N, C-alpha and C positions, 0 to 999 in steps of 0.2 A: 596229313601226317601229325599226331597227335603229340604233342610237346611236352619231355619230361619234367616232372616237377623237381626241380632242384632245391625247393624252400627246407630249408630247416629254422623252423616256428622255434624261436629261442622264447624263453617262459618270461624272461624279461621284456625284451621288444612287445611281446605280444599282451604284458601285463598293461604298459607304457599307452600305448597302440587303445587298448578296448577302453581305459577311462578319458581320454578323448574323446574316441564314439560316445558314448555314456551322455559325453559333456554338452557334444553334438548335437543329440536323441533332446535330451532339456532344452539346449537352448531353442529350436525349434517349436518347444511348446509339448511332448511328448513327453511319457513318463516311461523310461527305458524300464523297468519293475515286473509292466503292464507283461502277461501273460508271452505276449506272440513279440518282445522286442526284448526278452529276459536274455538272451543268447547272442542280442544283435552285435553288441559290440565288441565280443569274443571272436563269430563268425566274420567284421568288418574287416578287423583289424589283421584277421588273417588273408580274408582275400586280399588286402594292400600288399601286405607282406609276399603274394607271390605276384601279382599286378605289376612289383616292383623290385623282379627276382635278377632283373637284367643287371645292376648294380655289381651284381657278386660276381657278374662273368666277364669273359674274356674274351672277345669277338674272332683276334688274330690268332690265340691261340688255339680256336677250335678249331680255324684253319687251319694252322699248321699241324694239326695232328689228322690230317687228312692230303696231306701234299705227294703228291705221285710227279714226277720225272716224265714227260709227252710230249713227243715230237708234234704239234698238234697245234695249228695258230687258225683256227677259225672259228668263227662265232661258238660261246655255246649260249645257252638264253636258261633259266629258269622262271618260269611266269606264270602269274593267279597263285602267287605265295600270300594264303591268308595274313593277316597282320591285326591284332586286336592292341589297341595304347592305348595311355591317359595325355588326354592336354592338361598339361602343366599348369594353365590359366584358371580352369577350374575343376578338374579333378575327375573332369567326366570321358566316356570313350572315343573316339575314335578308331573307326574300323574300315575297313578293305582291300587290295587288294597290291603287291610289289610282283615286280618284271626285272629282274635281273640278266644284262650277259654281262661277258668278259672273254677280249682277246687274247689266249693263252701265248707265252710267250717263254715257253721252256717247261711251264709246270702247271697239273689240270691241280682241281680240286675234288673231293667228293662231295656231287651232288648235294644230299642231303645235308651237307651241311652250310649253303647260302641258304637255306629256311632258318637254319638254324642263328646266324648273324642277326637275320629281321629280326627274330626273337629276343635278342640279346640285348638288342637297342629300342624295340618295343614296348620292352619290361620295361622301362624304365617312365618317367615325369618326360612330355615327351610336345616338340613343335614339327608337324609334319614335314618343315623342311628341313630341321637338321637330322630328322629323320633318315633322310634320303642321304643327306651328304653323310653321315658315319656309316652308313652302308656300301656308300659307294668308296670313301677312305681307307674302310679298312681290308677290304675284296684290293683295291690299287696298293697298299702298304705292304700287305703277308704276302702275294701273288707276282706284285710287277709286272702285272700282263702289258697288251700293247693297250688294252685299253680297256674301262667301266663304263657301263648305264645303267641308271637306275630311273624306274620310274612307278609313284606309288598315287593310285589311286582311292581318295580315300571319303567317309560321311562323316562328320563331326558331329556327336550329338551336344553340343554345346550352343550350334547354330542350329542344331534341327528341335532339340526340346528349349530353348531360353533365347533370348535374346530377338535378332531378326526370325527363327524360328520358320526355317525354310526347311522342310522334309524332304524336296526333291534335290536340297545342291550336293552339288561333289567337288575335291579341292583333286586336282593334278599338281604333284611334282616330280622334277626330274635331274639331274645332273650327270655328265657324262668327262668322260679322259678322256687323254690318247686318241685312238683312234676313230673313236665315235665323235669327237667335234666334227670331225666329215662330214658333211651333210649325205653322204651317199651312203658309208657306213649308216649315223644314224637315223637314214631313213630306213634302210633294209629292216633294221633292229625293231622299228617302229611298225611297220609294216608285219615282220613275225607277230609281237605279241597284241595283234588285234584281228589274227587271222585266227580260221580253224581247222586245223590240222590233218582232225577226225575226220 
């Protein structure tokens, strides 16, 4: 599901970032005035604003916009949600999939809002551990469910392109609240996100 671009490229911000990107290009001994790079600073400035648009968004407000009273208390899972973010240590991308579950306690939320919550927090400078926890806490705080579970599997370009350069490495993080602290419930969730129901 494509994410709606809500960025409004303010002229002053774009100009400021463009100047800095031009300086970076000069700093690596390139010529920002050559044909191929002439518009790169502006493109990079707009790309950075798009990739960090989550700072201007409120995950809990998004969830509250589609909360419905419902007498349903079984596990709700949205899995294989694509995510793309920027590592705050090197400003390089990390990308992967998130799996989210909650057990309602009086309220459910529109299913499309779960991927939107992930976008809010992934479109910021991040570390995967914090991203996992922020997704969990926003759902927990808003829906007040019986439990929330979040698992993220991601590949980090800062490990693949530089540093240790391990192209096959992947990182998994998880966070659980409430009913998912119980081994049986947690294992049911983990089994369901790894199974192919098709």
